[in-house]
N, C-alpha and C positions, 0 to 999 in steps of 0.2 A: 078632547083631540088635542094633539100634538103636533106641532107645525114643524118643520124642518127647512133650515135655509142653508145656502152653501156660505162661506166667508166672501173677501173683496179683497183685491190686492190693495188698492188704496186703501191707508189709514191716516187718520187724524190724530194725533196725540197733541196738538197744539191748541186746542178748546179744550177748556177747562170743563169738567164733566159735570152736569145737572144734579146731581146724585151723590151721593157720598155712600150710598148701599153699595154693598159689593160682595162676592162669595170666592172662593178659590176653585179653580178648575179642578175634577174630579180625576184626571187622567195625567195628572202633572210627573209621576214618576215614569210614567210612558214618555211623555213629551221631552223630560231630560234625557232619556236615551237617545232620543232624535237629536238633541242639541249636542248630545257626545260626538254621535255620528258626522252631524254635518260641521264641526269644528276639525275635524280632520281633513277639509276642502279647503282648497288653495282658492282666492277671488276667481282666478282662472278657469279653477274647474268648476265653482258655482255658476260662472257665464254658460258653461259650457253645458252642464248638466239642466240647467233651469232656461236656457236661451234669453240671459238677460244680457243686457248692456254693460258695458266694464265698470261704468260709474255704479248701478244697481248690484252688482255682485259684489263689489267691495260695501257698499253701505250693509247687505245682508250679512258680508262674512264679518263685518263688525257688531252686527247685530247677535249675531249666534255668541260671539265671545262675550259680549256684555251681559248676555242673559242670565238670569240669577235668582235664588231662591233665599228669603220667602218673597213671594209677591206682595207687594204694598201700595198704597194710593200713590205713594210717590214716585215706586218706579214701575207704573203699569195702569191700564185702563180697561173699564167696563168694556166687553168685547163690542156688545151694540152700540156702543158709542164710540168705540175706535175705528170698527169697519167704515167705510165712506164711499164704497163702489155704488154702482146702478141701484142695485137691490135696497142699500140703508138710506140713497137718497129718496124713494120711494116711501120708506119705514118714518123716517124723520124722527126718529125714538125719542131725541133730547128734545120734542117739543109734546110727549105722551105726558098726560097729568101721572099720580101716584099709582093710582089704581089700575091703570091702564098698563103701568110699567110691570107693576106688581104682576100683572094676568102673565106678562111677557114672559116673566122668569120662570114662572109655573107650567106655559103652552108651548114654548118654542126653546127649541135646539138649533145650534148651529155645527154644523160639520168642518172639521179642521183637519189639515193635515199634519199639524204640529200638534195639537192640542186633543186631536179625537174628536170629543163632544162637548161643545160649551154651552152653558147656559148663559142668556142675555147677559147677565151683571157678573159673570165670573170675571176676575180681573185678567189680564192678557198681556204679554208684552211683545214688541213691535218684532214682526217675523215674514217671511216668505216663504212657504212652500206649499204648492200646489197638491190636490190628494193624487193627481195623475203623474207624478214627478216619479222616474226609475231610479230612485235612492236605495242601492244594495245595503243590506244591512242583515243583522244575527238571524232576522227569520224569514227571509229572501229576498226577491230581486226589486220590489217597490214597495209604496206604501199600503198597498193593499194586504200585501202579505203581512205587512207589519203588525197592522190593526187587526189582521182576522175577523174574531168574532167579537173583539173587544167593543167598538163602539156599538154593535148592536144589542150584546148585553147590555150596556148601560141603559140604551135607549127604550129596551124592553123594561126594564126594571122604573124606567122615568112613567111609561106607560101605565105600569101596573098600579105604582104611587098615586098616580093623576086619576086612577080608573078611567084610563081616557080607553075609547072602544075604535080609535081609528086613527091614522095617521095620516096626516096631510103632507105631500112632497111637494115642496117650493122650491130644491133644490137642483143644481146641474144634474147630467147624469154621472159626469164625472165624481161627483161629489156622491151622490146617491149609491154610487157602485161599492160604496165601502159600506153599505147596510144589505143585512142578508132577510128582506122582507118576509121569507118563510119562516123565518125564527121568531118573527113580532107576535106571533097568534091575532094580530088583528089587520083587517084592511086596510089598504093605501090607497089614498085617494090622490091622483095628479091632475092638478088645476091646469088648463093648455092657454094661455092667451094670444090672441090672433087681433092684429090690424086689417082692414080692407086696405087693399092696395093693388094697382094695376089689375082692376077688375076681378078681384079676387081676395078671400081672407089668406091670409100667411101670418108665420110668427115671426116677429121682427126683433131680434135679440134686445137691442137696446130699449122697447118698449114693455118686452116681458121681464126682463130682468126687474124694470122698475115696478111693472106690474104686482110682482112677486112680493115686493115690499109694500105695496098699497093693500094689497090683500092679508096681509100680517097687521099691517096699522090697522085695516076695520075691522078684524076680530079681535085686537086687543082695545080699541075704543069702544065695541059694543060686548064686549067680553063674553064671546061666545062660548055655550055650553053643548049647543046642537050644531053637529057640523053641517047640515042640511040648511042653517043658517046662511053657510059661506054662498050660496046660492043667489040670495039676495045683493051681493057685492056690486057696487055699484061707482066704486071711485074711478075717476077720469072719464066717464061713459064708457066702461064695461058692463054688458050685461050678459046673464047665463045664456048660453045658447043649447036649450034642451036636443033640439034635433041635430047637433053635432054631437052630443055627446053621449058616453056609455055610462056603465055602473060606475067605473074607476077611474074613468078620463071625464072631467068635467072642463066642458070649453066656453070660453068667457070671449065677447068679442065687441069690437067698435068700428065704428067709422067715424072719422075726424074730417071736418070740414075742411 
């Protein structure tokens, strides 16, 4: 199987990486095209386009200006160690052993507005560019137009190289819209995480995001080969709920005391 994740807005470039192992993003030429487009924007235009505060817009204006090739461990960091949002707090990749980290590299892909499709150990320079951003470019009105089928084609190649028979979608709707599932030639499993609140089970965003990371960690620690084994996921008291699940939608529920 291959699992896909969303990136995170929050980044950590202060913590020293736990591994020196790294790779280069495979769609770096495309990322460079986007950087050139982003460099045309003023901080005020970035703030308006991305609904950012002035300080954040200024920070990212500087990031686009400083972005440069080649990527090295001195000017970039492995994606799975640089992202620092809710999903990645659940994943805690820095605490995985070498074999589990190797499993991540082979079986996990991170969708990105700037880099397209990242492997966990691909080096990444800091950025802010969400997939839903309506950044006009030479290919259309937004990033979905820019990426077209490029992300899907690379993901399909990865599925074939890994002889994977299924894709597990742990990404948000905004990011997974950049993938064209019908072109992948494999079924897509959508895990859903629900918590008991106010007398019923419901999706609580913070917990659901963290659970995506927990599931990714569970798969890496157990180095799963069969997607059916994901149904045994039990981190943080989640349990598979067959009565609420379907063939392509797998629901995991928990009741917290």
